[in-house]
C-alpha positions in Angstrom: 17.3 -19.0 7.7 17.8 -20.1 12.0 17.3 -18.8 15.1 14.6 -16.5 14.1 11.0 -15.6 15.8 8.0 -16.1 13.5 5.4 -13.6 13.2 2.1 -15.7 13.5 -0.9 -13.6 12.0 -3.4 -15.9 13.5 -2.5 -15.3 16.9 -0.8 -11.9 16.6 2.4 -13.3 18.6 5.8 -14.3 17.9 6.7 -18.1 17.9 10.1 -19.5 20.0 13.2 -19.6 18.3 12.7 -21.6 15.1 14.5 -22.5 11.6 12.8 -21.9 8.7 13.5 -24.3 5.9 13.1 -23.3 2.0 13.8 -25.1 -1.1 13.4 -23.4 -4.0 10.3 -21.2 -3.5 9.1 -23.1 -0.7 8.8 -22.9 3.0 9.4 -27.2 3.4 9.8 -27.2 6.9 9.6 -25.1 10.5 11.6 -26.5 12.9 13.4 -25.6 16.3 16.8 -23.7 15.9 19.2 -25.9 14.3 22.8 -26.6 16.4 24.0 -29.5 13.6 22.9 -28.4 9.8 22.7 -31.3 7.5 25.5 -31.6 4.8 24.2 -29.7 2.0 22.2 -26.9 3.6 22.7 -23.3 3.6 22.5 -21.6 7.0 21.5 -17.6 7.3 21.9 -16.5 10.9 18.6 -14.5 12.3 20.7 -13.7 15.3 17.0 -13.8 17.3 15.1 -11.6 14.8 11.8 -11.7 13.6 10.6 -12.4 10.4 7.5 -11.2 8.9 5.6 -12.4 5.5 6.2 -9.7 2.8 4.0 -6.3 2.9 2.1 -5.6 0.7 1.5 -1.6 -1.1 -2.4 -1.5 -2.0 -1.3 2.0 -4.0 1.1 1.9 -6.6 2.2 3.1 -10.0 5.4 0.9 -10.4 8.7 2.0 -12.3 11.5 -0.4 -12.4 13.9 1.8 -9.5 10.6 1.8 -7.3 10.4 -1.6 -8.2 13.7 -2.8 -6.9 13.4 -0.6 -3.8 10.1 -1.8 -2.8 11.6 -5.1 -2.2 14.3 -4.2 -0.1 12.0 -2.1 2.3 10.0 -6.2 2.9 6.8 -5.0 -0.1 7.2 -7.8 -1.9 3.6 -7.2 -3.1 2.3 -4.2 -4.9 -1.4 -3.5 -6.2 -0.6 -0.9 -9.5 -3.2 1.3 -9.1 -3.2 2.9 -13.0 -0.4 2.4 -15.3 0.1 2.5 -19.4 -0.3 -1.2 -20.0 2.3 -2.0 -22.3 4.6 0.0 -19.0 2.9 -2.5 -16.7 3.4 -5.6 -18.9 7.0 -5.0 -19.6 7.5 -4.0 -16.4 5.8 -7.2 -14.9 7.8 -9.7 -17.7 11.4 -8.2 -16.7 10.2 -9.4 -12.6 9.2 -12.5 -14.0 12.3 -13.3 -15.8 14.7 -12.0 -13.4 16.2 -9.4 -15.2 14.7 -7.0 -12.3 14.3 -7.2 -9.0 10.5 -6.7 -8.1 7.3 -7.1 -6.2 5.0 -9.6 -7.5 2.2 -6.6 -9.1 -1.7 -7.1 -9.2 -3.2 -5.4 -12.2 -5.6 -2.3 -11.7 -6.7 -1.3 -15.5 -7.2 2.7 -15.1 -10.2 3.9 -17.0 -10.9 8.0 -16.7 -13.3 9.7 -18.6 -12.5 12.6 -21.3 -12.7 16.6 -20.3 -10.5 19.5 -20.0 -9.0 17.6 -16.5 -8.5 13.9 -17.7 -5.5 12.2 -16.2 -2.6 11.3 -18.8 -2.3 7.9 -17.2 -4.5 5.1 -18.5 -7.2 4.9 -20.8 -9.5 7.4 -21.8 -13.5 7.0 -22.7 -15.6 9.5 -24.3 -18.7 7.2 -24.4 -20.3 4.5 -22.1 -19.6 1.7 -24.7 -15.6 2.9 -25.0 -15.7 2.4 -21.0 -17.6 -0.9 -21.3 -15.1 -2.2 -24.1 -12.1 -1.1 -22.0 -13.2 -2.9 -18.9 -13.3 -6.0 -21.4 -10.1 -5.4 -22.7 -8.7 -5.1 -19.1 -10.6 -8.7 -18.1 -9.1 -10.1 -21.6 -5.7 -8.9 -20.3 -6.0 -10.5 -16.5 -6.6 -7.3 -14.9 -7.7 -8.5 -11.0 -10.0 -4.7 -11.0 -10.8 -1.4 -12.4 -10.1 1.6 -11.3 -12.6 4.8 -12.1 -11.5 8.0 -11.9 -12.2 11.8 -11.6 -13.7 13.0 -15.4 -15.8 9.6 -15.5 -19.6 10.4 -16.3 -21.0 8.8 -13.4 -24.7 7.7 -14.9 -22.5 5.4 -16.3 -20.9 3.7 -13.1 -23.8 1.4 -12.6 -23.4 -0.4 -15.9 -19.9 -0.5 -15.8 -19.6 -2.3 -12.6 -22.2 -4.8 -13.7 -19.8 -5.5 -16.8 -16.8 -5.7 -14.5 -18.5 -8.1 -11.8 -20.1 -9.8 -14.8 -16.5 -10.7 -15.8 -15.1 -11.4 -12.2 -13.3 -7.9 -11.8 -13.6 -5.6 -9.0 -14.6 -2.2 -9.0 -12.5 0.7 -7.5 -12.1 4.3 -7.6 -12.2 7.9 -7.1 -15.7 9.8 -6.6 -16.1 11.5 -10.0 -16.4 14.9 -10.1 -19.8 16.5 -8.9 -21.1 12.9 -7.2 -20.7 11.8 -4.0 -19.3 8.6 -2.3 -22.8 7.6 -1.8 -23.6 7.1 -5.3 -20.8 5.2 -5.9 -21.7 2.9 -3.2 -24.9 2.3 -4.6 -23.8 1.9 -8.0 -21.7 -1.0 -6.6 -18.2 0.2 -6.2 -16.2 -2.6 -4.0 -13.9 -0.2 -2.5 -13.4 3.7 -2.5 -10.4 5.3 -3.0 -8.4 7.9 -1.1 -9.9 9.4 2.4 -10.1 12.8 0.4 -12.4 11.4 -2.3 -15.0 10.9 0.6 -14.8 13.1 3.2 -15.1 15.7 0.5 -18.6 14.9 -0.3 -19.1 16.0 3.0 -18.1 19.9 3.1 -18.5 20.5 -0.9 -21.3 22.0 -2.7 -22.6 20.2 -5.8 -21.4 22.3 -8.0 -18.0 22.3 -7.0 -15.0 20.6 -9.1 -12.8 17.9 -7.7 -11.2 17.4 -11.3 -9.0 20.0 -10.3 -6.6 20.8 -7.6 -9.5 21.7 -5.4 -10.0 18.2 -4.4 -6.5 18.8 -2.4 -7.0 22.3 -1.1 -10.6 21.8 -0.4 -9.8 19.8 1.9 -8.8 22.5 4.5 -13.0 22.5 5.1 -12.4 19.2 7.0 -10.9 20.9 10.1 -14.7 22.0 10.6 -16.0 18.9 9.9 -18.5 17.3 12.3 -18.5 13.3 12.4 -21.3 13.2 14.1 -23.3 15.0 11.4 -26.2 12.8 9.7 -24.0 13.0 6.3 -21.1 11.3 7.8 -23.2 8.9 9.6 -25.0 7.6 6.7 -21.9 7.3 4.1 -20.0 5.1 6.9 -23.5 3.2 7.5 -23.7 2.8 3.5 -19.7 1.2 3.8 -20.6 -1.0 6.6 -23.8 -2.5 5.0 -22.1 -3.1 1.7 -19.0 -4.1 2.9 -17.1 -1.4 1.5 -13.4 -1.5 1.7 -11.0 1.4 1.9 -7.6 2.5 0.6 -6.9 5.7 2.1 -3.4 6.6 1.2 -3.0 8.7 4.6 0.8 8.9 4.1 0.3 11.0 1.3 -2.3 13.7 2.8 0.2 13.4 5.9 3.1 14.6 3.2 0.7 17.3 1.8 -0.9 18.7 4.3 1.4 19.0 7.0 4.8 19.3 5.2 6.4 23.0 5.2 9.7 24.0 3.5 12.7 23.7 5.7 11.2 21.5 7.9 11.7 17.6 7.4 8.4 15.7 6.7 7.2 13.5 9.4 6.8 10.6 6.9 10.5 9.9 6.3 11.8 11.7 9.7 13.2 8.3 10.8 15.2 7.3 8.0 16.0 10.7 6.1 19.7 10.3 7.4 20.2 7.1 5.3 19.2 9.1 2.6 21.2 11.0 0.0 21.1 14.4 -0.1 19.1 14.9 -2.8 16.2 12.9 -0.8 16.7 14.8 2.2 16.4 18.3 0.4 13.0 17.0 -1.2 12.0 15.9 2.3 12.1 19.4 3.3 10.1 21.0 0.4 6.5 21.5 0.8 4.0 19.7 -1.6 1.5 22.4 -1.4 1.9 26.1 -0.9 0.9 27.6 2.5 -0.1 31.3 2.4 -0.6 32.1 6.2 -0.9 30.7 9.8 -3.9 30.5 9.5 -3.9 28.2 6.5 -0.6 26.4 8.2 -3.3 25.7 11.2 -6.3 24.6 8.9 -4.5 22.4 7.0 -3.0 20.4 10.3 -5.9 20.5 11.9 -7.7 18.7 8.4 -5.2 16.1 8.6 -5.8 15.6 12.2 -9.6 15.0 11.4 -8.6 12.7 8.4 -6.9 10.5 11.6 -10.3 10.7 13.5 -12.4 9.8 10.2 -10.2 6.6 10.0 -10.0 5.8 13.6 -14.3 6.1 13.5 -13.9 3.7 10.2 -11.6 1.0 12.1 -14.0 1.4 15.1 -16.9 0.5 12.7 -15.0 -2.5 11.2 -14.5 -0.8 7.9 -11.8 -2.9 6.2 -8.8 -0.4 5.6 -6.0 -1.3 3.1 -2.6 -0.2 3.5 -1.4 2.0 0.3 1.0 4.9 -0.3 0.3 6.4 -3.6 4.0 7.5 -3.3 5.8 4.6 -4.7 5.7 2.3 -1.5 9.0 1.1 0.1 9.9 3.6 3.3 6.3 5.4 2.7 4.8 2.1 3.1 6.1 2.0 6.1 4.8 5.1 7.3 1.7 4.1 5.9 1.4 1.5 8.3 2.5 3.6 11.4 -0.6 5.9 10.6 -3.1 2.4 10.8 -1.1 2.1 14.3 -2.4 5.7 15.1 -6.1 5.4 14.3 -6.0 2.1 16.6 -4.6 -0.8 15.6 -1.7 -2.2 17.7 1.5 -3.6 16.1 0.8 -7.0 15.8 -2.9 -6.2 13.9 -0.9 -3.3 11.7 1.6 -6.5 10.8 -1.4 -8.8 10.1 -3.0 -5.9 7.9 -0.3 -5.3 5.6 0.8 -8.6 4.7 -1.7 -11.4 5.7 -5.1 -9.9 5.3 -3.8 -7.9 1.7 -2.7 -11.6 0.6 -6.2 -12.8 1.5 -8.2 -9.4 -0.1 -6.1 -10.4 -2.9 -6.7 -14.1 -3.6 -2.8 -14.8 -2.7 -3.5 -17.9 -0.8 0.1 -19.1 -0.8 1.4 -16.0 0.8 1.1 -13.9 3.6 2.2 -16.3 6.3 5.1 -18.3 7.3 3.9 -22.2 7.0 5.1 -24.9 6.0 3.7 -25.3 1.8 3.3 -21.7 1.6 5.5 -19.6 -0.5 8.5 -18.2 1.0 8.0 -14.6 0.9 8.9 -12.7 4.2 11.4 -10.4 5.6 13.9 -10.3 8.5 14.7 -7.7 10.8 16.7 -7.6 14.0 13.9 -6.1 16.1 10.6 -7.0 17.6 7.9 -5.2 15.7 5.1 -6.6 17.6 6.3 -4.4 20.0 7.9 -1.5 18.0 6.4 -1.2 14.6 9.7 1.1 13.2 11.3 -2.5 13.5 9.9 -3.2 10.2 12.1 0.4 8.6 15.5 -1.9 9.5 15.6 -5.1 7.6 18.3 -7.6 7.2 17.5 -9.9 4.5 14.3 -10.3 1.9 13.2 -13.7 0.7 10.8 -13.4 -2.7 10.4 -15.3 -6.0 13.1 -18.0 -5.0 15.4 -15.6 -4.3 17.6 -14.3 -0.9 18.6 -10.5 -1.0 20.3 -8.3 1.6 19.5 -4.7 1.2 22.5 -3.7 3.0 24.4 -4.8 -0.6 21.7 -2.9 -2.5 21.0 0.3 -0.7 24.9 1.7 -1.9 24.0 1.9 -5.3 21.0 4.2 -4.5 23.2 6.7 -2.2 21.7 4.6 0.7 23.5 4.6 3.9 22.4 0.5 5.2 20.4 0.1 7.9 21.8 -3.3 9.2 24.6 -5.5 8.5 24.4 -8.7 6.2 23.4 -12.0 8.1 26.1 -14.8 8.3 25.9 -16.9 5.8 27.3 -20.3 5.8 27.4 -23.2 3.4 27.6 -26.9 4.8 29.3 -28.9 2.5 28.3 -32.4 1.4 
């Protein structure tokens, strides 16, 4: 891959023009830009663009089409946060065998309690012993962590956490109904999922039920939340003291709380004209019903308060991981833009979405473009360290030993391509 600038996550800068040599699935050399390729080489012309290590969506629920479209958007790693085990197993097998183009998937085992509001996805535990048995099953099947959901009995969580940690699994999840984030931190969570799951504990009374859609509509109360209050400061202090990571899924909150019928949602506005008409129409459909102007203002103010909370978390050093809960791909690009809005530079965002996530998941062979690491990166004609939106125009993706050109794939989905296909030259022996 010739004539490219390489993003260095350690220095947050771009290299001079270089050539990245890939053999099979490994980066075998990084050299000055090549003028005379060796016989037998294949040269892909980068035209002065930028190569960045593959991005991660840390909150996915993968299916076949989503798997392929994530790769085309440079999202070559996905942490699946809840799926049926047989569905996920089959999907990973198809990707590993080359039957399907897809990202490298990290598995989270979904565990839900039993109630009238139980989620349909994943496994249900009617007793603590059932929950502990499920954790053991997930560990046996090679899962990376468990994810606890809304109907779980909070009294079981400390024993569930201990079982998971004893088996080498991390614990993430929602805050069970009628509990608060503080209690889950004290019970041993490693990571809290969704920013509303934390903030609702600051605005709801103990009897209000977050197993219902009230966990969404109740966010209107964020508008009046005092971020200097003792309850806010206490939770954030606990997160810092206990090294609690957070997966805010900011983009789905933006989509829901600021989307209005007849207006293209901010989350998609930069690329929506490239999408099929059906997607363009959907982008003008509100996710939530908004009764009147006062409710409209309350939701918008609540989203502003979410961003202010995330900005405060970032300033305090709480580790934020970018996930979408919306399928990833272009939505992951928007999630990263929202990370920029809370105080990260474009280069810091790129590092967080690639290298930091590889380190977080224990993927030591990924996350940077260096000799000896797996060839897992994408090419954009622009400079995303100056203008983060450049990650939305991807000319090539390299992952799992294969080279993909989104411009060849997008028309099959009714998507208007964003770039030209790079010039590819085979140099005869």
